[in-house]
VEXTORTI-644325 format. One record per residue (C-alpha): residue number from 1; residue in one letter; x, y, z. Coordinates in Angstrom, 2 decimals. Layout:
REM VEXTORTI-644325
NUM; a; X; Y; Z .
...
REM end
This chain:
REM VEXTORTI-644325
1; m; 19.47; 0.26; 47.08 .
2; r; 20.46; -3.27; 46.19 .
3; k; 16.79; -4.46; 46.31 .
4; l; 15.68; -1.50; 44.13 .
5; l; 18.26; -2.42; 41.60 .
6; s; 17.13; -6.00; 41.47 .
7; m; 13.59; -5.15; 41.01 .
8; l; 14.43; -2.77; 38.10 .
9; l; 16.41; -5.58; 36.47 .
10; v; 13.60; -7.98; 36.79 .
11; a; 11.06; -5.48; 35.41 .
12; a; 13.43; -4.81; 32.49 .
13; f; 13.84; -8.29; 31.66 .
14; a; 9.98; -8.92; 32.02 .
15; m; 9.41; -6.21; 29.48 .
16; t; 11.79; -7.54; 27.20 .
17; l; 9.88; -10.86; 27.09 .
18; a; 6.49; -9.21; 26.80 .
19; n; 7.82; -7.36; 23.73 .
20; t; 9.17; -10.53; 22.18 .
21; a; 5.78; -12.21; 22.55 .
22; a; 3.88; -9.34; 20.92 .
23; m; 5.95; -9.34; 17.74 .
24; a; 4.74; -10.78; 14.54 .
25; d; 6.07; -14.03; 13.07 .
26; v; 7.39; -14.84; 9.58 .
27; k; 6.21; -18.45; 10.04 .
28; k; 2.74; -17.59; 11.23 .
29; g; 2.50; -15.12; 8.19 .
30; q; 3.29; -17.98; 5.81 .
31; k; 0.98; -20.47; 7.48 .
32; y; -1.77; -17.83; 7.36 .
33; y; -1.13; -17.02; 3.61 .
34; l; -1.37; -20.61; 2.80 .
35; k; -4.60; -20.93; 4.78 .
36; i; -6.43; -17.94; 3.69 .
37; f; -5.08; -16.32; 0.70 .
38; k; -3.46; -19.03; -1.53 .
39; k; -6.68; -20.35; -3.11 .
40; k; -8.42; -16.99; -3.16 .
41; l; -5.61; -15.12; -4.90 .
42; g; -4.44; -18.07; -6.99 .
43; m; -0.82; -17.84; -6.58 .
44; n; 1.82; -19.62; -4.39 .
45; g; 3.60; -17.86; -1.46 .
46; t; 6.67; -17.37; -3.30 .
47; k; 4.95; -15.55; -6.18 .
48; f; 2.82; -13.62; -3.79 .
49; a; 5.70; -12.36; -1.76 .
50; a; 7.81; -11.51; -4.83 .
51; l; 4.98; -9.02; -6.15 .
52; h; 6.71; -6.20; -4.44 .
53; t; 9.79; -4.97; -2.74 .
54; v; 10.18; -4.49; 0.93 .
55; a; 9.35; -0.70; 0.60 .
56; e; 6.36; -1.35; -1.67 .
57; w; 4.96; -3.91; 0.96 .
58; e; 5.67; -1.52; 3.83 .
59; e; 3.68; 1.23; 1.78 .
60; l; 0.66; -1.21; 1.36 .
61; f; 0.52; -2.13; 4.91 .
62; s; 0.76; 1.45; 6.21 .
63; n; -2.58; 3.42; 6.94 .
64; g; -4.25; 0.50; 8.56 .
65; t; -3.35; -1.90; 5.50 .
66; a; -5.53; 0.20; 3.09 .
67; g; -3.04; -0.20; 0.13 .
68; f; -3.11; -3.93; 0.71 .
69; i; -6.92; -4.24; 1.03 .
70; k; -7.21; -2.36; -2.25 .
71; e; -4.80; -4.25; -4.24 .
72; m; -5.95; -7.73; -3.04 .
73; t; -9.69; -7.02; -3.66 .
74; g; -8.56; -5.98; -7.07 .
75; i; -7.35; -9.47; -7.42 .
76; n; -10.33; -11.09; -5.94 .
77; p; -13.24; -8.94; -4.80 .
78; k; -14.55; -11.89; -2.73 .
79; i; -11.80; -11.31; -0.19 .
80; a; -12.91; -7.79; 0.77 .
81; k; -15.30; -9.16; 3.57 .
82; f; -12.37; -10.76; 5.39 .
83; l; -9.74; -7.99; 4.89 .
84; n; -12.19; -5.37; 6.22 .
85; g; -13.03; -7.34; 9.28 .
86; k; -11.55; -6.94; 12.63 .
87; k; -9.61; -10.22; 12.89 .
88; w; -7.67; -9.06; 9.87 .
89; q; -6.15; -6.12; 11.54 .
90; s; -5.69; -7.65; 14.93 .
91; k; -4.69; -11.23; 14.15 .
92; y; -3.46; -11.80; 10.70 .
93; a; -2.05; -8.49; 9.23 .
94; p; 1.19; -8.18; 11.30 .
95; h; 2.15; -11.65; 10.38 .
96; i; 1.32; -11.55; 6.78 .
97; k; 3.32; -8.24; 6.61 .
98; d; 6.41; -10.03; 8.22 .
99; f; 6.19; -12.83; 5.77 .
100; v; 5.89; -10.72; 2.59 .
101; t; 8.64; -8.30; 3.86 .
102; e; 10.90; -11.30; 4.73 .
103; y; 10.42; -12.91; 1.27 .
104; a; 9.96; -9.61; -0.84 .
105; n; 11.54; -9.49; -4.51 .
106; d; 14.51; -7.51; -3.43 .
107; t; 15.54; -9.61; -0.45 .
108; g; 16.90; -12.70; -2.23 .
109; n; 14.90; -14.90; 0.45 .
110; v; 12.69; -17.77; -0.87 .
111; p; 9.96; -19.13; 1.28 .
112; s; 9.40; -22.81; 1.52 .
113; c; 5.73; -22.76; 0.47 .
114; g; 6.53; -22.36; -3.08 .
REM end
């Protein structure tokens, strides 16, 4: 019984670590914004994140980021190829979403990438 309990605790701890590693990161999102979007959209990270409220960003990132893609390609159509690629959904989108929701205009937070 004691061995079973120990194994369950170890498994629960391992799952906690795995979930933490899989989560998106605000700092990565900021870095990706500066690297990929800043020049293409013509605005700094502060201005970009403040375009919408948290709820509006959540809506734009729902349905496979369809709303986000539509809005950003409206600003710069040249970004469409990147946003419709596989890397966008799997690698960049979760981090960009965390970045913009952390610094949305209704949060009062201001990113350092001004």
